[in-house]
C-alpha positions in Angstrom: -57.7 -32.3 58.3 -55.6 -33.6 61.2 -55.7 -37.4 61.5 -54.6 -39.6 64.5 -52.3 -42.4 63.4 -50.8 -45.3 65.3 -47.7 -46.8 63.7 -46.6 -50.2 65.1 -43.0 -50.3 63.8 -40.4 -52.7 65.2 -37.8 -51.3 62.8 -37.0 -47.8 61.3 -35.7 -48.6 57.8 -38.4 -46.6 55.9 -40.8 -46.0 58.8 -38.9 -43.0 59.9 -39.5 -41.2 56.6 -43.1 -42.2 56.6 -43.6 -40.8 60.0 -41.8 -37.6 59.2 -44.0 -37.1 56.2 -47.2 -37.7 58.3 -45.9 -35.1 60.7 -45.2 -32.6 58.0 -48.8 -33.0 56.8 -49.9 -31.9 60.4 -51.1 -35.3 61.5 -50.8 -36.7 65.1 -48.6 -39.8 65.0 -48.1 -42.2 67.9 -45.3 -44.8 67.3 -45.2 -48.1 69.2 -41.7 -49.5 68.8 -38.7 -51.1 70.5 -36.4 -49.5 67.9 -33.4 -47.7 69.3 -33.5 -45.3 66.3 -37.0 -44.1 67.3 -36.5 -43.9 71.0 -33.3 -41.8 70.8 -35.1 -39.3 68.6 -37.4 -38.5 71.6 -34.5 -36.4 72.8 -34.6 -34.2 69.7 -36.5 -30.9 70.1 -39.6 -31.0 67.8 -39.5 -28.8 64.7 -41.6 -28.2 61.6 -40.0 -31.3 60.0 -40.4 -33.9 62.7 -41.5 -34.7 66.3 -40.9 -38.0 68.2 -42.6 -37.1 71.5 -45.3 -39.7 71.0 -42.9 -42.7 70.9 -43.9 -45.6 73.2 -42.7 -49.2 73.7 -39.9 -51.3 75.3 -36.8 -49.1 74.9 -34.3 -50.9 77.2 -35.4 -54.3 76.1 -34.9 -53.2 72.5 -31.3 -52.2 73.3 -30.7 -55.5 75.1 -32.0 -57.4 72.1 -29.5 -55.5 69.8 -26.6 -56.5 72.1 -27.7 -60.1 72.1 -27.9 -60.2 68.3 -24.4 -58.6 68.1 -22.6 -61.0 70.4 -22.7 -64.8 70.4 -24.8 -65.2 73.5 -27.1 -68.2 74.2 -30.1 -68.6 71.9 -32.4 -69.2 74.9 -31.6 -65.7 76.2 -32.7 -64.2 72.9 -35.9 -66.2 72.9 -36.6 -64.9 76.5 -35.9 -61.3 75.5 -38.2 -61.6 72.4 -40.9 -62.9 74.7 -40.6 -59.9 77.0 -40.6 -57.5 74.1 -43.7 -59.1 72.6 -45.4 -58.9 76.1 -44.5 -55.2 76.2 -46.2 -54.6 72.8 -49.3 -56.4 74.0 -49.5 -54.3 77.2 -49.2 -51.1 75.2 -51.8 -52.2 72.6 -54.2 -53.0 75.4 -53.8 -49.4 76.7 -54.2 -47.9 73.2 -57.0 -50.0 71.7 -59.7 -47.9 73.3 -58.2 -44.6 72.1 -59.5 -43.0 68.9 -57.3 -43.5 65.9 -58.1 -42.8 62.3 -55.5 -45.3 61.0 -53.4 -48.0 62.5 -50.3 -49.0 60.4 -48.8 -52.3 61.6 -45.7 -54.0 60.4 -46.7 -57.4 58.9 -48.9 -59.2 61.5 -48.0 -57.1 64.5 -51.0 -56.3 66.7 -53.2 -58.8 64.9 -54.8 -59.8 68.2 -56.3 -56.3 68.5 -57.3 -55.5 64.8 -61.0 -55.9 65.6 -60.8 -53.8 68.7 -59.2 -50.9 66.8 -61.6 -51.3 63.9 -64.6 -51.3 66.2 -63.3 -48.0 67.5 -63.3 -46.5 64.0 -59.8 -47.1 62.8 -58.7 -48.4 59.4 -56.0 -51.1 59.7 -53.1 -50.9 57.2 -50.5 -53.7 57.0 -47.0 -52.4 56.3 -45.5 -55.2 54.2 -41.9 -54.7 53.1 -41.4 -58.1 51.4 -43.4 -60.3 49.1 -45.9 -62.9 50.3 -44.2 -65.1 53.0 -44.9 -68.4 51.1 -43.4 -67.0 47.9 -40.5 -65.5 49.9 -39.7 -68.9 51.6 -40.0 -70.8 48.3 -37.4 -68.6 46.6 -35.0 -68.7 49.6 -35.3 -72.5 49.8 -34.1 -72.7 46.2 -31.2 -70.3 47.0 -30.2 -72.3 50.1 -30.0 -75.5 48.1 -28.0 -73.8 45.4 -25.5 -72.4 47.8 -25.5 -75.5 50.1 -26.8 -73.6 53.1 -28.4 -75.4 56.0 -30.6 -73.7 58.5 -34.0 -72.8 59.8 -36.6 -70.9 57.7 -36.9 -67.2 57.9 -40.6 -67.6 58.8 -42.1 -70.5 60.7 -45.4 -72.0 59.5 -47.2 -70.3 62.4 -45.7 -66.9 61.5 -46.7 -67.4 57.8 -50.3 -68.2 58.8 -50.4 -65.1 61.1 -49.1 -62.8 58.3 -51.7 -64.2 55.9 -54.5 -63.7 58.4 -53.3 -60.1 58.9 -53.5 -59.5 55.2 -57.1 -60.7 55.1 -58.2 -58.8 58.2 -56.7 -55.5 57.1 -58.4 -52.7 55.2 -55.4 -51.9 53.1 -51.9 -53.3 52.5 -49.0 -50.8 52.1 -46.3 -52.2 49.8 -43.0 -50.9 48.2 -43.2 -52.1 44.6 -45.2 -53.4 41.6 -43.4 -56.8 42.1 -44.8 -57.1 45.6 -48.2 -56.0 44.3 -48.2 -58.8 41.7 -47.2 -61.5 44.2 -49.7 -60.4 46.9 -52.5 -59.8 44.5 -52.5 -63.4 43.4 -52.5 -64.7 46.9 -55.0 -62.5 48.7 -58.7 -61.8 48.5 -59.9 -60.4 45.1 -61.2 -57.1 46.6 -58.1 -56.4 48.7 -56.9 -52.8 48.5 -53.2 -51.9 48.1 -51.2 -48.7 48.3 -47.9 -48.8 46.3 -45.4 -46.4 47.8 -42.0 -47.1 46.3 -38.8 -46.4 48.3 -35.3 -46.7 47.2 -34.4 -45.8 43.6 -37.6 -44.5 41.9 -36.2 -44.6 38.3 -34.6 -47.3 36.2 -30.9 -46.9 35.6 -30.7 -46.4 31.8 -27.2 -45.0 31.3 -24.1 -47.1 31.1 -20.7 -45.7 31.6 -17.4 -47.3 30.5 -15.0 -46.4 33.2 -11.8 -48.1 34.1 -10.8 -48.4 37.8 -7.8 -50.0 39.2 -9.4 -50.1 42.6 -13.0 -49.8 43.8 -14.2 -49.0 47.3 -17.5 -50.8 47.8 -19.9 -50.3 50.7 -23.0 -52.5 51.1 -25.6 -51.2 53.7 -27.5 -54.5 54.3 -27.8 -57.4 56.7 -25.0 -60.0 56.1 -27.4 -62.7 54.9 -27.7 -64.8 51.8 -31.2 -63.4 51.1 -29.5 -60.0 50.4 -27.7 -61.4 47.4 -24.3 -60.0 48.4 -22.5 -62.8 46.6 -24.0 -61.5 43.3 -23.1 -58.0 44.1 -19.5 -59.0 44.6 -19.5 -61.0 41.4 -20.9 -58.1 39.4 -18.1 -55.8 40.6 
């Protein structure tokens, strides 16, 4: 049975594959995003494997934000662009909230202002959580910052943490990537909260060890250059 799905996805790390899989199952998917990766795919001719004709959201503002993050431009400019992008999401959600969707999948707390509107119209609301609980997340990173002697702002503000927690409680289901995330969230959400564990990345433990001698190793790390990614430990391991 075909279902109508709205996916609010500011990034495309695993969301691209989720959306491709929905499409292959013959569902109708609308994507609300500022991600360059999604918007450029609108130019690709639809096939049996994928279609990105229903991609909406602030395309040019998304490109502008990418450029601002890449180059050392004033922080106030970034805050202003973020404000415009958030406004664009809000305008699009106002237009979509009265349309009939079976599911709305929202990254963290995105669209939280409209959860009740979509649910009143018959949609189930799924939070797409890619990390652990934000309070646990911040506690671990604070320890790491102290250990490494790093000074700086928190990844999430207190206001953002409260918003994410509220989205958890208002949602029908939380979509998560691992058993670890499940254990952390289970302890910190309502007892009857429903979860879907859909692991991405390496699905099996690495159980074989190889004794190989290399004089030189070429190493590539596909990750944000940030202490939370643990790159220092990756380099030490090699």
